[in-house]
Backbone as a printed PyTorch tensor [residue, N CA C, xyz], in Angstrom:
tensor([[[  2.3010, -25.1090,  -6.5360],
         [  3.2770, -23.9210,  -5.5960],
         [  2.3940, -23.3440,  -4.3250]],

        [[  3.2640, -23.1850,  -3.1860],
         [  2.0840, -22.1250,  -2.4830],
         [  2.6750, -20.7840,  -2.5410]],

        [[  1.9000, -20.2410,  -1.2670],
         [  2.6100, -18.7840,  -1.1070],
         [  3.5420, -18.1880,  -1.0710]],

        [[  4.3170, -19.7240,  -0.5480],
         [  5.7200, -19.1450,  -0.1510],
         [  6.5500, -19.0840,  -1.2740]],

        [[  6.8870, -20.3590,  -1.7220],
         [  7.0660, -20.2580,  -3.1860],
         [  7.3340, -19.2450,  -4.3360]],

        [[  5.8500, -19.1890,  -4.2670],
         [  5.7660, -17.7520,  -4.8330],
         [  6.3550, -16.6930,  -4.3730]],

        [[  6.8270, -15.9540,  -3.1740],
         [  7.0980, -15.1220,  -3.1320],
         [  8.7390, -15.1420,  -2.7230]],

        [[  9.3580, -16.2910,  -2.8180],
         [ 10.7830, -16.7930,  -3.1590],
         [ 10.7370, -16.4570,  -4.8680]],

        [[ 10.1430, -16.3070,  -5.6460],
         [  9.9790, -16.1260,  -6.7290],
         [ 10.4170, -14.5580,  -6.8170]],

        [[  9.4610, -13.8570,  -5.9310],
         [ 10.2760, -12.7580,  -6.1330],
         [ 11.0390, -11.8670,  -5.9870]],

        [[ 12.5700, -13.1110,  -5.4790],
         [ 13.4860, -12.7220,  -5.0710],
         [ 13.9440, -12.7110,  -6.7660]],

        [[ 13.9060, -13.3280,  -7.6880],
         [ 14.8950, -13.2450,  -8.4850],
         [ 13.9610, -12.9990,  -9.4330]],

        [[ 14.7450, -13.1940, -11.2940],
         [ 13.9830, -12.6040, -12.3760],
         [ 13.2400, -12.5550, -13.2960]],

        [[ 12.9390, -14.4850, -13.2540],
         [ 12.1470, -14.9620, -13.7580],
         [ 10.5420, -15.3630, -12.9420]],

        [[  9.3460, -14.8830, -13.7900],
         [  8.3130, -15.0150, -13.2180],
         [  7.6700, -16.2200, -13.5360]],

        [[  6.7050, -16.3910, -12.3500],
         [  6.0480, -17.6280, -13.1970],
         [  5.4780, -18.1180, -13.8330]],

        [[  5.1540, -18.9940, -14.6120],
         [  4.1940, -19.5450, -15.7030],
         [  2.9820, -19.1290, -15.9260]],

        [[  1.9820, -19.0260, -15.1650],
         [  0.4920, -18.8960, -15.1000],
         [  0.8800, -17.6150, -14.9330]],

        [[ -0.3110, -16.5180, -16.1790],
         [ -0.6240, -14.6470, -16.3440],
         [ -0.8900, -14.5490, -15.9870]],

        [[ -1.8190, -14.6640, -14.2840],
         [ -2.0430, -14.3820, -13.7110],
         [ -0.7120, -14.4480, -12.8270]],

        [[ -0.4030, -15.4270, -12.1800],
         [  0.7930, -15.1120, -11.3530],
         [  2.0800, -14.2580, -11.4490]],

        [[  1.5300, -14.0300, -12.3250],
         [  2.8240, -13.2640, -13.3300],
         [  2.8250, -11.7530, -13.2790]],

        [[  1.2630, -11.6370, -13.3440],
         [  0.8420, -10.4380, -13.3350],
         [  1.1380,  -9.5840, -11.7780]],

        [[  0.9540, -10.8300, -10.8930],
         [  0.4770, -10.3180,  -9.3310],
         [  2.0570,  -9.9550,  -8.9730]],

        [[  2.6970, -10.7840,  -9.8710],
         [  4.5170, -10.9430,  -9.5310],
         [  5.1260,  -9.8080, -10.2730]],

        [[  4.6530,  -9.2610, -11.0270],
         [  4.6840,  -8.0060, -11.5530],
         [  4.3250,  -6.6470, -11.0950]],

        [[  3.2620,  -6.8180, -10.0840],
         [  3.1140,  -5.6150,  -9.3510],
         [  4.1700,  -6.1300,  -8.2380]],

        [[  4.5580,  -6.7430,  -7.2660],
         [  4.9670,  -7.1130,  -6.6490],
         [  6.0010,  -6.4140,  -6.2780]],

        [[  6.7010,  -5.9770,  -7.9110],
         [  8.2060,  -5.7910,  -8.3130],
         [  8.0280,  -4.6190,  -8.4280]],

        [[  6.8400,  -3.9310,  -8.4210],
         [  7.1450,  -2.3550,  -8.8010],
         [  6.4580,  -1.8490, -10.2710]],

        [[  6.3790,  -2.8250, -10.7170],
         [  5.9440,  -3.4480, -12.5610],
         [  4.6660,  -2.6400, -12.4040]],

        [[  3.8340,  -1.7180, -12.1530],
         [  1.8400,  -1.9410, -12.1220],
         [  1.5540,  -2.1470, -13.4610]],

        [[  2.2670,  -1.0510, -14.4420],
         [  2.0220,  -0.5360, -16.2110],
         [  2.2250,  -2.1690, -16.6610]],

        [[  3.3030,  -3.0180, -16.6750],
         [  3.3840,  -4.0980, -16.8330],
         [  2.0790,  -4.8630, -16.7730]],

        [[  2.3700,  -4.8500, -15.3950],
         [  0.8700,  -6.3960, -14.8920],
         [ -0.0760,  -5.4560, -15.2980]],

        [[ -0.2460,  -4.3090, -15.4120],
         [ -1.7130,  -3.9620, -15.8950],
         [ -2.2700,  -4.6550, -17.7070]],

        [[ -0.7520,  -4.2010, -18.2140],
         [ -0.9810,  -4.6590, -19.3810],
         [ -0.9610,  -5.7310, -20.0640]],

        [[ -0.4900,  -6.5830, -19.0840],
         [ -1.2820,  -7.8200, -19.6180],
         [ -2.3420,  -9.0910, -19.1190]],

        [[ -2.4800,  -8.4480, -18.0140],
         [ -3.8130,  -8.7390, -17.3190],
         [ -5.1470,  -8.3790, -17.9780]],

        [[ -4.6570,  -7.1990, -19.0580],
         [ -5.4840,  -6.0990, -19.7030],
         [ -5.8670,  -7.1540, -21.0020]],

        [[ -5.0770,  -7.7990, -20.8690],
         [ -4.9920,  -9.2020, -22.7440],
         [ -6.0250,  -9.9620, -22.2200]],

        [[ -6.2010, -10.7940, -20.5570],
         [ -6.8860, -12.2580, -20.9520],
         [ -8.0950, -11.6590, -20.7240]],

        [[ -8.9600, -12.2400, -21.0060],
         [-10.8920, -11.6090, -20.6300],
         [-11.2220, -13.0810, -20.2510]],

        [[-11.0460, -13.1620, -18.8090],
         [-11.9430, -14.0200, -18.2450],
         [-12.9100, -13.8000, -16.3950]],

        [[-13.3650, -13.9670, -16.0310],
         [-13.7260, -13.4170, -13.8440],
         [-12.1960, -13.5770, -13.6020]],

        [[-11.4260, -14.4500, -13.6310],
         [ -9.6960, -14.0510, -12.9230],
         [ -9.1120, -13.1480, -12.9990]],

        [[ -8.9900, -12.9240, -14.2980],
         [ -8.2970, -11.4500, -14.9100],
         [ -9.0610, -10.5210, -14.4580]],

        [[-10.4440, -10.1950, -14.4330],
         [-10.9540,  -9.1320, -13.7480],
         [-11.3070,  -8.4810, -12.4740]],

        [[-10.9430, -10.3800, -11.8190],
         [-10.8440,  -9.9440, -10.2950],
         [ -9.3710,  -9.2460,  -9.9610]],

        [[ -8.0460, -10.0080, -10.7810],
         [ -6.6010,  -8.7500, -11.0600],
         [ -6.3940,  -7.8140, -11.1830]],

        [[ -7.5280,  -7.3820, -12.1740],
         [ -7.2530,  -6.3850, -12.5630],
         [ -8.1100,  -4.8490, -11.9070]],

        [[ -9.4490,  -5.1490, -11.2850],
         [-10.0020,  -4.7190, -10.3440],
         [ -9.3690,  -4.4570,  -8.7190]],

        [[ -7.9310,  -5.3810,  -8.6650],
         [ -7.4550,  -5.5710,  -7.7620],
         [ -6.1340,  -4.2560,  -7.7510]],

        [[ -5.4160,  -4.2980,  -9.2390],
         [ -4.8590,  -3.0620,  -9.9490],
         [ -4.9800,  -1.8840,  -9.9610]],

        [[ -6.2360,  -1.9500, -10.4550],
         [ -6.7740,  -0.4770,  -9.7140],
         [ -7.2310,   0.4380,  -8.6310]],

        [[ -7.2020,  -0.8700,  -7.7440],
         [ -7.8260,  -0.1980,  -6.0070],
         [ -6.0520,   0.2350,  -6.0980]],

        [[ -5.3010,  -0.4570,  -6.3130],
         [ -4.0410,  -0.7750,  -5.6190],
         [ -3.2510,   0.9100,  -6.5790]],

        [[ -3.7160,   1.5220,  -7.2110],
         [ -3.4710,   2.4140,  -8.1200],
         [ -4.2710,   3.8800,  -7.8340]],

        [[ -5.2790,   3.3170,  -7.3340],
         [ -6.4350,   4.1260,  -6.0140],
         [ -8.3380,   4.7540,  -7.6810]],

        [[ -7.4170,   3.8910,  -7.9820],
         [ -8.7260,   4.2070,  -9.3370],
         [ -9.9980,   3.5900,  -8.4770]],

        [[-10.8810,   3.7560,  -7.3480],
         [-11.5840,   3.1260,  -7.2890],
         [-13.1360,   2.8150,  -7.7870]],

        [[-13.5380,   4.2010,  -8.7710],
         [-14.5750,   3.4210,  -9.9620],
         [-14.2740,   2.5570, -10.7280]],

        [[-13.5080,   2.8020, -10.9190],
         [-12.7510,   1.3220, -12.2940],
         [-12.2980,   0.4320, -11.3130]],

        [[-11.9400,   0.0050, -10.5600],
         [-12.0490,  -0.9660,  -9.6180],
         [-13.5570,  -1.7100,  -9.1260]],

        [[-14.4860,  -0.8300,  -9.0150],
         [-15.4480,  -1.5710,  -8.8830],
         [-16.2350,  -1.7190,  -9.8660]],

        [[-16.0950,  -1.5550, -11.0120],
         [-16.3750,  -1.7270, -12.4310],
         [-15.2380,  -3.2330, -12.0300]],

        [[-14.5820,  -3.3580, -12.2230],
         [-13.8430,  -5.0060, -12.7010],
         [-14.3420,  -5.5120, -11.5120]],

        [[-14.1670,  -5.3420, -10.1180],
         [-14.9260,  -5.9200,  -9.2910],
         [-16.5820,  -6.6970,  -9.3720]],

        [[-16.9340,  -5.1850, -10.6000],
         [-18.8090,  -5.9940, -10.7670],
         [-18.3130,  -7.0650, -12.3560]],

        [[-17.4740,  -6.8630, -12.5740],
         [-16.9510,  -7.2990, -13.7400],
         [-16.7730,  -9.4300, -13.3460]],

        [[-15.5630,  -8.8000, -12.1100],
         [-15.1370, -10.3980, -11.5830],
         [-16.1740, -11.2730, -10.8340]],

        [[-17.8710, -10.4290, -10.8560],
         [-18.6440, -11.0130,  -9.9350],
         [-18.2130, -10.4220,  -8.2300]],

        [[-17.0920,  -9.8880,  -7.8830],
         [-17.2650,  -9.8630,  -6.5260],
         [-17.5120,  -9.0820,  -6.3620]],

        [[-17.4590,  -8.6980,  -4.5540],
         [-17.5930,  -6.9800,  -3.9220],
         [-15.9720,  -6.2470,  -3.4480]],

        [[-16.3110,  -5.0800,  -3.8300],
         [-14.8020,  -4.1770,  -3.2980],
         [-14.9840,  -4.6020,  -2.1350]],

        [[-13.1660,  -5.6440,  -1.9570],
         [-12.9300,  -6.3790,  -0.3070],
         [-13.2660,  -4.8410,   0.9370]],

        [[-13.1540,  -5.5060,   2.0380],
         [-13.4450,  -4.3430,   2.9600],
         [-11.8460,  -4.5550,   3.7630]],

        [[-10.6590,  -4.8960,   3.1330],
         [ -9.4100,  -4.5560,   3.6470],
         [ -8.1370,  -4.4220,   2.7250]],

        [[ -7.2520,  -4.1570,   2.9390],
         [ -6.3330,  -3.4790,   2.9400],
         [ -5.4270,  -4.6430,   1.7150]],

        [[ -4.9950,  -3.3230,   0.1850],
         [ -4.6790,  -4.4550,  -1.0940],
         [ -3.5560,  -4.9170,  -0.7370]],

        [[ -3.0040,  -4.9180,   0.4220],
         [ -1.7440,  -5.6320,   0.7290],
         [ -2.2240,  -7.4700,   1.8240]],

        [[ -3.5510,  -7.4930,   2.0180],
         [ -3.9180,  -8.5100,   2.2470],
         [ -4.5430,  -9.0780,   0.9750]],

        [[ -5.6600,  -8.1100,   0.0960],
         [ -6.0570,  -8.5390,  -1.0320],
         [ -4.8750,  -9.5880,  -2.0200]],

        [[ -3.9140,  -9.1790,  -1.7720],
         [ -2.6740,  -9.2090,  -2.2390],
         [ -1.9710, -11.2300,  -2.3980]],

        [[ -2.2040, -11.0850,  -1.4200],
         [ -2.0070, -12.1230,  -0.6350],
         [ -3.0770, -12.9240,  -0.7780]],

        [[ -4.5280, -13.0300,  -0.8690],
         [ -5.7260, -13.4830,  -0.7160],
         [ -5.6970, -13.9930,  -2.4820]],

        [[ -5.4130, -12.9600,  -3.3160],
         [ -4.9300, -13.6910,  -4.6750],
         [ -3.8150, -14.7340,  -5.3210]],

        [[ -3.2020, -14.3160,  -4.7070],
         [ -1.5250, -15.2150,  -4.9670],
         [ -2.0630, -16.7320,  -3.5840]],

        [[ -2.5380, -16.6720,  -3.2700],
         [ -3.4250, -18.0010,  -2.4130],
         [ -4.1170, -19.2210,  -3.1810]],

        [[ -4.9330, -18.2150,  -3.4560],
         [ -5.6570, -18.4240,  -4.5220],
         [ -5.1820, -19.4630,  -5.9870]],

        [[ -4.4610, -18.5570,  -6.8140],
         [ -3.2440, -18.3560,  -7.3880],
         [ -2.4590, -19.6790,  -8.0300]],

        [[ -2.0680, -19.6250,  -6.6470],
         [ -1.3610, -20.6780,  -6.5670],
         [ -2.2840, -22.0500,  -6.3080]],

        [[ -3.1830, -22.1030,  -6.2080],
         [ -3.9010, -23.8780,  -5.9850],
         [ -4.5550, -24.2050,  -7.6530]]])
């Protein structure tokens, strides 16, 4: 799957198979709480990265920094829309 195929899935009601892409799909669908609940149930550095992104979207920068640290990443110096695209590209490969 590539980012264009993923964006096409956003038009429908069936999420992708990957838990990581499901969380990003839910976030873009305006279902932040569901995305957060889903990714909170996964224990991995990849999940921590999405978790950090979600808290950054929420505006909880302190919590986001904590999760970026757990993911082994720095807080990005670009907006959350660009980060969402980066995440989708990463998880689509």
